[in-house]
C-alpha positions in Angstrom: 68.5 -38.6 68.1 66.4 -41.0 66.1 67.0 -42.1 62.5 65.2 -44.3 59.9 67.9 -46.8 58.7 65.3 -48.6 56.6 65.1 -45.6 54.3 68.5 -46.5 52.8 67.1 -49.8 51.5 64.6 -47.8 49.3 67.0 -45.3 47.9 66.6 -44.9 44.2 63.5 -47.1 44.1 60.5 -46.4 41.8 57.4 -46.8 44.0 53.8 -46.8 42.9 51.2 -45.9 45.5 47.9 -47.6 44.7 44.9 -45.8 46.3 45.1 -42.3 47.6 42.7 -42.3 50.6 43.9 -41.6 54.1 46.5 -44.4 54.0 47.8 -43.6 50.5 48.3 -39.9 51.3 50.1 -40.8 54.6 52.4 -43.1 52.6 53.2 -40.5 50.0 54.0 -37.9 52.7 56.3 -40.3 54.5 58.1 -41.4 51.5 58.7 -37.8 50.3 59.9 -36.8 53.8 62.2 -39.6 54.6 63.3 -41.5 51.4 65.0 -40.8 48.1 62.5 -42.4 45.9 60.6 -41.7 42.7 56.8 -41.8 43.3 53.7 -42.2 41.2 50.2 -42.0 42.7 47.2 -43.9 41.3 43.5 -43.5 42.2 40.2 -43.4 40.4 39.4 -40.0 42.1 41.1 -36.7 42.1 44.1 -35.6 40.1 45.8 -38.9 39.9 46.7 -41.5 37.3 43.9 -44.0 36.8 44.1 -47.0 39.2 44.6 -49.9 36.9 47.3 -52.6 36.6 48.3 -51.5 33.1 48.8 -47.9 34.3 50.9 -49.0 37.2 53.0 -51.4 35.2 53.6 -48.6 32.6 55.4 -46.7 35.4 57.8 -49.6 35.7 57.8 -49.6 39.6 60.2 -51.6 41.7 57.5 -51.8 44.4 53.7 -51.1 44.9 52.3 -49.9 48.1 48.6 -50.9 48.0 45.7 -49.3 49.9 43.7 -51.7 52.1 40.7 -50.7 50.1 41.9 -52.6 47.0 40.4 -56.1 47.1 42.5 -59.2 46.6 39.8 -60.4 44.2 39.6 -57.3 42.0 42.3 -58.3 39.5 44.7 -55.6 40.3 47.2 -57.8 42.2 47.2 -60.4 39.5 47.7 -57.8 36.8 50.9 -56.6 38.5 52.7 -59.9 37.8 56.0 -60.2 39.7 56.1 -56.7 41.0 56.3 -56.8 44.8 53.2 -55.5 46.7 53.5 -54.2 50.2 50.8 -52.9 52.6 51.3 -49.7 54.5 52.0 -51.9 57.5 54.9 -53.6 55.7 56.3 -50.2 54.7 55.9 -48.9 58.3 57.7 -52.0 59.7 60.7 -51.4 57.4 60.8 -47.6 58.0 60.4 -47.6 61.8 62.5 -44.9 63.5 65.3 -46.1 65.7 67.1 -44.5 68.6 69.5 -45.6 71.3 66.7 -47.7 72.8 65.9 -49.3 69.5 62.5 -49.2 67.7 59.3 -49.1 69.7 57.8 -52.6 70.2 54.6 -53.4 68.4 51.6 -55.1 70.0 49.2 -56.3 67.3 45.5 -57.1 67.5 43.2 -58.6 64.9 39.9 -60.6 64.8 36.5 -60.5 63.3 35.0 -58.6 66.2 36.3 -56.5 69.1 39.6 -55.3 67.6 39.0 -51.6 68.2 37.8 -52.0 71.8 40.8 -54.2 72.5 43.4 -52.0 71.0 42.0 -49.0 72.7 42.1 -50.8 76.0 45.7 -51.9 75.2 46.6 -48.3 74.4 45.3 -47.2 77.8 47.2 -50.0 79.6 50.5 -49.3 77.8 50.1 -45.5 77.4 51.2 -46.2 73.8 50.1 -45.0 70.4 46.8 -46.5 69.1 47.2 -46.8 65.4 46.5 -48.9 62.3 42.9 -49.7 61.4 41.9 -47.1 64.0 43.4 -43.7 65.0 46.3 -42.1 63.2 48.0 -43.8 60.2 50.6 -46.3 61.4 53.3 -45.0 59.0 53.0 -41.5 60.3 53.4 -42.5 63.9 56.4 -44.8 63.6 58.4 -42.5 61.4 57.9 -39.5 63.7 61.5 -38.4 64.7 60.4 -35.7 67.2 57.8 -37.5 69.4 58.0 -41.2 68.5 55.7 -43.6 70.4 57.4 -45.7 73.1 55.1 -48.6 72.3 52.7 -49.2 69.4 49.2 -50.7 70.0 48.2 -51.7 66.5 44.8 -52.8 65.2 45.2 -54.8 62.0 42.4 -55.7 59.5 42.6 -58.7 57.2 43.0 -56.2 54.4 46.2 -54.8 56.0 47.6 -58.2 56.7 47.2 -59.5 53.2 50.3 -57.8 51.8 52.3 -57.7 55.1 55.3 -59.9 54.8 58.0 -59.4 57.4 56.3 -57.6 60.4 57.6 -59.2 63.6 55.6 -57.8 66.5 56.6 -58.4 70.1 53.2 -59.9 70.7 50.1 -60.5 68.8 46.6 -61.7 69.3 43.5 -62.7 67.2 40.3 -62.4 69.2 38.0 -64.6 67.1 37.3 -65.6 63.6 34.0 -65.8 61.6 33.1 -65.3 58.0 33.5 -61.7 57.0 34.8 -59.6 54.0 34.4 -62.6 51.7 33.8 -60.3 48.8 37.3 -58.8 49.4 39.2 -62.0 50.0 37.2 -64.4 47.7 36.7 -67.2 50.2 36.6 -68.1 53.9 39.9 -69.9 53.6 41.6 -66.8 52.1 40.2 -64.6 54.8 41.4 -66.9 57.6 44.8 -67.3 56.0 45.3 -63.5 56.0 44.2 -63.2 59.6 46.7 -66.0 60.5 49.6 -63.9 59.2 49.6 -61.9 62.4 51.2 -64.8 64.2 54.0 -65.6 61.6 57.0 -63.7 63.0 56.0 -62.9 66.6 59.1 -62.6 68.7 57.5 -62.7 72.2 54.0 -64.0 72.8 51.2 -65.4 70.6 48.1 -64.7 72.6 44.8 -66.5 71.8 41.5 -67.4 73.4 41.0 -71.1 74.3 37.4 -70.7 73.3 38.3 -70.1 69.7 39.5 -73.4 68.2 40.2 -71.9 64.7 42.4 -69.2 66.3 44.2 -71.9 68.4 44.8 -73.7 65.1 46.5 -70.6 63.7 48.8 -70.4 66.7 49.6 -74.2 66.4 50.5 -73.7 62.7 52.8 -70.8 63.6 54.4 -72.9 66.3 55.0 -75.7 63.8 56.5 -73.3 61.3 58.8 -71.8 63.9 60.0 -75.2 65.1 60.6 -76.5 61.5 62.6 -73.3 60.7 64.6 -73.7 63.9 65.4 -77.3 63.1 66.7 -76.3 59.7 68.6 -73.4 61.2 70.4 -75.8 63.4 71.4 -78.2 60.6 75.1 -78.8 60.0 76.9 -76.2 58.0 76.8 -76.8 54.2 73.1 -77.8 54.1 71.0 -75.4 52.0 68.3 -73.8 54.1 65.6 -71.7 52.4 66.1 -68.0 53.3 62.4 -67.6 54.4 62.8 -70.5 56.9 65.9 -69.0 58.4 64.0 -65.7 58.7 61.2 -67.5 60.6 63.7 -69.1 62.9 65.5 -65.8 63.6 62.3 -63.8 64.3 60.0 -66.3 66.1 62.1 -69.2 67.4 61.9 -67.8 70.9 58.2 -66.9 71.0 55.8 -68.6 73.3 52.0 -69.1 73.1 49.8 -67.8 75.8 46.2 -69.2 76.1 43.4 -67.1 77.5 40.9 -69.1 79.5 37.5 -68.3 80.9 38.2 -70.7 83.7 41.0 -70.9 86.3 44.3 -70.6 84.4 46.9 -73.3 84.2 50.6 -72.4 84.3 51.5 -70.4 81.2 47.9 -69.1 80.8 45.8 -66.1 81.8 42.3 -67.0 83.0 39.3 -66.2 85.1 39.1 -67.4 88.7 36.5 -66.3 91.3 35.6 -63.2 89.3 39.2 -62.1 88.8 41.5 -62.3 85.8 44.7 -64.1 86.9 48.1 -64.0 85.2 50.0 -67.3 85.3 51.8 -66.6 82.0 53.9 -63.5 82.7 53.5 -63.7 86.5 52.9 -66.3 89.2 49.3 -65.6 89.9 48.9 -61.8 90.0 45.4 -60.4 89.7 45.3 -58.2 86.6 41.8 -56.9 87.1 38.4 -57.8 88.5 35.8 -58.8 85.9 33.3 -56.6 87.7 35.3 -53.6 86.6 33.7 -54.0 83.2 30.1 -53.9 84.5 29.8 -50.1 84.1 30.6 -50.6 80.4 27.7 -53.0 79.9 29.7 -56.1 80.8 29.3 -59.3 78.8 31.6 -62.1 77.8 32.8 -60.2 74.7 34.1 -57.3 76.7 35.8 -59.6 79.2 37.5 -61.4 76.3 38.6 -58.1 74.8 40.0 -56.9 78.2 41.8 -60.2 78.8 43.5 -60.0 75.4 44.5 -56.4 76.0 45.9 -57.4 79.4 47.9 -60.3 78.0 49.5 -58.2 75.3 50.3 -55.4 77.8 51.9 -58.0 80.1 54.1 -59.2 77.3 55.5 -55.7 77.2 56.2 -55.6 80.9 53.2 -53.5 82.0 52.4 -54.0 85.7 49.1 -55.5 86.9 48.4 -52.3 88.8 48.7 -50.2 85.6 46.3 -52.6 83.8 43.7 -52.4 86.5 44.0 -48.6 86.7 43.5 -48.3 82.9 40.3 -50.4 82.9 38.9 -48.4 85.9 38.8 -45.3 83.8 38.3 -46.8 80.3 35.4 -45.7 78.1 34.1 -47.5 75.1 34.4 -45.8 71.7 31.5 -44.3 69.9 28.9 -46.6 68.3 30.1 -49.7 70.1 27.1 -50.9 72.2 26.6 -47.2 73.1 23.4 -46.6 75.0 21.3 -43.6 73.8 19.8 -41.8 76.8 16.0 -41.8 76.9 13.3 -41.7 79.5 10.7 -43.9 77.8 11.6 -47.1 79.6 13.0 -48.6 76.4 16.8 -49.4 76.1 18.1 -47.9 72.8 21.6 -49.3 71.8 23.7 -47.9 69.0 26.0 -50.7 68.0 26.6 -49.5 64.4 30.1 -50.8 64.7 28.7 -54.3 64.6 29.4 -54.7 60.9 29.4 -58.5 60.9 27.4 -61.4 62.3 29.9 -62.2 65.0 29.7 -58.7 66.5 25.9 -58.5 66.2 25.5 -61.8 68.0 27.7 -60.7 70.9 25.6 -57.7 71.5 22.1 -59.2 71.0 22.8 -62.2 73.2 23.5 -59.9 76.1 19.9 -58.7 76.0 16.3 -60.0 76.1 13.3 -58.9 74.1 15.3 -57.3 71.3 13.9 -55.2 68.4 16.7 -55.6 65.9 17.6 -53.1 63.2 19.7 -55.0 60.7 21.0 -54.9 57.2 23.4 -53.1 54.8 26.3 -54.6 52.9 26.7 -58.2 54.0 30.2 -58.4 52.2 29.4 -61.9 50.8 28.5 -63.4 54.2 25.3 -65.2 55.0 23.4 -64.5 58.2 21.5 -67.8 58.7 23.8 -68.9 61.5 23.4 -65.5 63.3 19.6 -65.7 63.2 19.6 -69.3 64.4 21.6 -68.2 67.4 19.6 -65.1 68.3 16.1 -65.9 67.2 14.9 -66.6 70.8 15.9 -63.1 71.8 14.1 -61.3 68.9 10.7 -59.6 69.3 10.7 -57.8 66.0 13.2 -57.2 63.1 13.5 -54.0 61.1 15.5 -54.4 57.9 17.4 -51.6 56.2 19.9 -51.7 53.4 19.9 -51.6 49.6 20.1 -55.5 49.5 17.8 -56.9 52.2 18.1 -60.5 50.9 20.7 -61.8 53.4 18.6 -60.7 56.4 15.2 -61.6 54.9 16.4 -65.1 53.8 17.9 -65.8 57.2 14.7 -64.6 59.0 12.6 -67.1 57.0 13.9 -69.7 59.5 12.3 -67.7 62.4 8.6 -67.4 61.1 7.3 -66.3 64.5 9.3 -63.1 64.5 7.6 -60.2 62.7 9.8 -58.5 60.1 9.4 -54.9 58.7 11.3 -53.9 55.5 12.2 -50.2 55.4 12.6 -48.6 51.9 13.2 -45.1 50.7 16.0 -42.7 50.1 19.2 -43.0 52.2 18.5 -39.7 54.1 15.3 -41.0 55.5 15.9 -44.7 56.0 17.1 -44.5 59.6 14.4 -42.1 60.8 11.8 -44.5 59.3 13.5 -47.5 61.0 13.5 -45.8 64.4 9.9 -44.6 63.9 8.9 -48.3 63.3 10.9 -49.3 66.4 9.1 -46.7 68.5 5.7 -48.1 67.2 6.4 -51.7 68.3 8.6 -51.2 71.4 7.3 -51.3 74.9 9.0 -50.5 78.2 11.5 -53.2 79.1 12.4 -53.9 75.4 15.8 -53.2 73.9 16.0 -51.6 70.4 19.4 -52.8 69.1 20.9 -51.2 66.0 23.5 -53.9 65.3 23.2 -54.3 61.6 25.7 -57.2 61.0 26.6 -55.5 57.8 28.7 -52.6 56.5 27.2 -49.2 56.1 28.4 -48.0 52.7 25.3 -48.7 50.7 23.2 -46.0 52.5 25.7 -44.1 54.7 29.2 -42.7 54.4 30.4 -44.8 57.4 29.2 -46.7 60.4 29.7 -43.5 62.4 27.2 -41.6 60.3 24.8 -44.6 60.5 25.1 -44.5 64.3 24.7 -40.7 64.5 21.5 -40.9 62.4 20.2 -43.6 64.7 20.9 -41.5 67.8 19.4 -38.3 66.4 16.2 -40.2 65.4 15.8 -41.8 68.8 16.2 -38.4 70.6 13.9 -36.5 68.4 
């Protein structure tokens, strides 16, 4: 018999749900099913009250649950004044179902690139529910009283972390960090601060790649906060200790940090030695998997980093090395993630539509030679100069799509020897035109890489539709 004890804390509350997309609808359904609350729903579409700060404050809510689609820079958060704002993740943490065995442990993943692949690997390794920024809504999964997950493999975007305050996962990892979603957050510093929130209250293991110094700095800051809180917690009775510090001490005082290395691991690390990933953090030198197991998926350092992070998080939950290796042996990449389009023309066609930022595009392009690159879309406030500087030697030709081509064209001005073609026209023909141009310039042995380094919403409904149009045009 499972219950939701956190529901009692919301009894009688007036709750505003801001944004009624997939997340908002799941929140509404959960609150109506499991809590005694008064709800009001706000959105700019459908039969809802207009989504504005004055409309929400007129409802006089005790709490606002905000959709991840509402930007931190849009003015809505500021307009709510002192009204508490929670993400769906925060609500889900407080409403987790509990049985005799307690709530299911959470294993959380974030990063600029590779989150989805990592969390899907993690789900396969743990046989847990893959939720959050991918899969089913988190709130629906963790409040299921009939078939609750035994473990939660959770992908978290910076949007979701922004208003997440008390989540204390068993283990968490940030894969990497590079400028992204600056239009949503307002600055690189704000983006990084929200990503860093994933480590705040970890109770078991903070996992991080040694090759990512900015992520290592996030972990170091979380360690310092936990130590400072523990010191205050241990002060003699009578001294006033801030409640938040005590909370940090209680939640994360016993957590440890686990570094992931691309060289032989030291004690307390997981690393790569003689082609095998070795665990010296949760074990005494067990082989978790052979790096060659990823070759059938296209290989590359980014896939190895993803698998190593997934393995570390799985080990924190007690998963055996054998189960991790078995999961990777049968693992398949998700759609539109470095997905090869089958052809017989001697050209390699790659649909990496999920490469929606520079970091992801660089990882894919650097794994190939003689690349014809299809790029462009919504750059989300980021510049692409650093990306082009890194990949210019691999580029044979660049084909630019997107309503605003300036970020790509400006960056390409630093690579004058690479031909650039700009594709214009209506959204329903732009991809077919781009592929036709790629077919014109490509020769056997070349790779045509659709890794746009930008979001898709200017000309497509999603990165999935963008990838599907690419595949259809290639196979015509």
